[in-house]
C-alpha positions in Angstrom: 5.3 57.5 25.6 4.2 57.3 29.2 3.6 60.7 30.9 5.9 59.7 33.7 8.8 59.3 31.3 8.5 62.8 29.8 9.1 64.6 33.1 12.5 66.2 33.5 14.2 66.3 36.9 15.9 69.7 37.1 16.9 69.3 40.8 17.9 66.0 42.4 18.2 64.6 46.0 21.9 65.7 46.3 20.8 69.3 45.8 18.3 69.1 48.6 20.5 67.1 51.0 23.2 69.7 50.6 20.7 72.6 51.0 19.0 71.1 54.1 22.4 69.9 55.5 21.3 66.3 55.6 23.4 63.1 55.4 21.6 61.2 52.6 22.8 57.6 52.4 19.9 56.4 50.2 19.3 53.1 52.0 16.3 51.4 53.5 16.4 51.3 57.3 14.0 50.2 60.0 12.5 52.7 62.6 11.6 51.1 65.9 8.7 53.0 67.5 8.1 52.5 71.3 4.7 53.9 72.2 2.4 54.0 75.2 0.3 51.3 73.5 3.2 49.1 72.5 5.9 48.8 69.9 5.9 48.6 66.1 8.5 48.6 63.3 8.5 50.8 60.2 10.5 50.1 57.0 11.8 53.4 55.7 12.1 53.8 51.9 15.5 55.6 51.8 16.3 54.4 48.3 13.2 55.9 46.8 12.7 58.9 49.2 16.3 59.8 50.3 15.5 63.4 51.3 12.3 62.7 53.3 13.8 59.6 55.1 17.1 61.4 55.8 15.2 64.3 57.3 13.1 61.9 59.4 16.2 60.1 60.7 17.8 63.4 61.5 14.7 64.3 63.6 14.9 60.9 65.4 18.6 61.5 66.1 17.8 64.9 67.6 15.0 63.3 69.8 12.3 65.5 68.3 9.7 62.7 68.6 10.7 61.5 72.1 7.7 61.7 74.5 5.5 63.4 72.0 1.8 62.7 71.8 -0.1 61.6 68.7 -1.7 65.0 68.5 -4.5 64.2 66.1 -6.5 61.1 65.3 -9.1 61.2 62.5 -11.5 58.2 62.4 -13.5 57.2 59.4 -15.5 54.0 59.0 -12.9 52.3 56.8 -9.7 54.2 57.7 -7.9 56.0 60.5 -5.3 58.8 60.3 -2.8 59.0 63.1 -0.8 62.2 63.3 2.5 62.6 65.1 5.4 64.9 65.3 5.8 68.5 66.3 2.5 70.2 66.2 3.1 73.9 65.3 0.1 74.8 67.5 1.8 73.5 70.6 3.3 76.8 71.8 4.7 75.3 75.0 6.8 72.9 72.9 8.1 75.6 70.5 9.0 77.9 73.4 10.9 75.2 75.3 12.6 73.2 72.5 16.1 73.8 71.1 15.1 72.8 67.6 12.7 75.8 67.1 13.7 76.3 63.4 12.4 72.7 62.6 8.8 73.5 63.7 8.3 76.0 60.9 10.6 74.6 58.2 9.5 72.5 55.3 11.1 70.0 52.9 10.2 69.3 49.3 7.4 67.0 48.3 9.3 63.8 47.1 7.6 61.2 44.9 9.1 58.3 43.0 8.0 56.8 39.7 8.6 53.2 38.6 10.1 54.3 35.2 12.4 57.0 36.6 15.8 56.7 38.3 15.4 59.8 40.5 12.4 61.0 42.6 10.4 64.0 41.5 10.5 67.1 43.8 7.9 69.8 44.4 5.6 68.1 42.0 2.1 66.9 43.1 0.5 64.1 41.1 -3.2 64.4 40.3 -3.7 62.5 37.0 -5.1 59.0 37.9 -3.2 57.5 35.0 0.1 58.7 36.4 -0.6 57.4 39.9 -0.5 53.9 38.5 3.2 54.3 38.0 4.0 55.4 41.5 6.5 53.3 43.5 4.8 54.0 46.8 1.0 54.3 47.4 -1.1 54.5 50.5 -1.5 51.0 51.9 -2.3 49.7 55.4 0.4 51.0 57.7 1.9 53.6 55.3 3.6 56.6 56.8 3.8 60.0 55.0 4.8 63.5 55.8 2.0 66.1 56.5 1.8 68.8 53.8 3.0 72.3 54.6 2.0 73.7 51.2 1.0 72.6 47.8 4.4 71.1 46.9 6.1 71.0 50.3 6.1 68.6 53.3 6.4 69.5 56.9 9.9 68.9 58.2 8.6 67.2 61.4 4.9 66.2 61.2 3.9 62.8 59.8 0.9 60.6 59.7 0.0 56.9 59.5 -3.0 55.4 57.7 -4.6 52.1 58.6 -5.9 51.2 55.2 -5.5 51.9 51.4 -6.5 55.4 50.4 -5.9 55.9 46.6 -7.5 59.3 46.7 -4.3 60.7 48.3 -1.8 58.8 46.2 0.7 61.2 44.6 -0.1 64.1 46.8 2.0 63.2 49.8 5.6 61.9 50.4 5.0 58.3 51.4 8.3 57.3 52.9 7.7 54.0 54.8 5.4 51.3 55.9 4.8 49.3 59.1 6.3 45.8 58.8 5.5 44.6 62.4 2.9 45.7 64.9 0.1 47.1 62.8 -2.3 46.0 65.5 -0.6 48.4 67.9 -1.0 51.3 65.5 -4.7 50.6 65.1 -5.2 50.9 68.9 -3.5 54.3 69.3 -5.7 57.1 70.5 -5.2 60.8 70.9 -3.8 60.7 74.4 -1.2 58.0 73.5 2.4 59.1 72.8 5.7 58.1 71.4 8.2 57.1 74.1 11.1 57.0 71.6 12.1 56.0 68.1 15.3 54.3 67.2 16.9 53.5 63.8 18.5 50.2 62.8 22.2 50.2 62.1 
């Protein structure tokens, strides 16, 4: 028996959607990012990560990401990490924004396995054998939520990667991937910003 099949889901997405007051439709939508460097499109994995995607869409509908800088860029020889969202260290934003509670809140880590109907929650994957059975892994253009604890994701902060990074698979909620405009993402620097994000109907 595969290790992934032996896991019991005690809590499902409906529980978290109700707890977090999210409207979870469990469908794949497209997020259209307009940035200071150009535009790109992201396929959101709502069917596999309904809580994470629904929270992200809720943020977009509340204009949390409008006119926000990509506050941290990490460059390595083979990969680049591009962080966006509400940086908790930005005191000016926290003091002047109506969605104050979002900046310190967290959502559960949400990871989907190929053999399982429902995602796993609050469960970090470290076994290399188990990571082979993950539905979503870090590829070029993947987007994931920043961690706010061992088994929790930030409710607002996210990051993109510009290449594969298997070392992080199973440790973050990967909830989408760029399907158009990856060249724009690769050009983004720290002073660049998100003009707005819109969701497909």
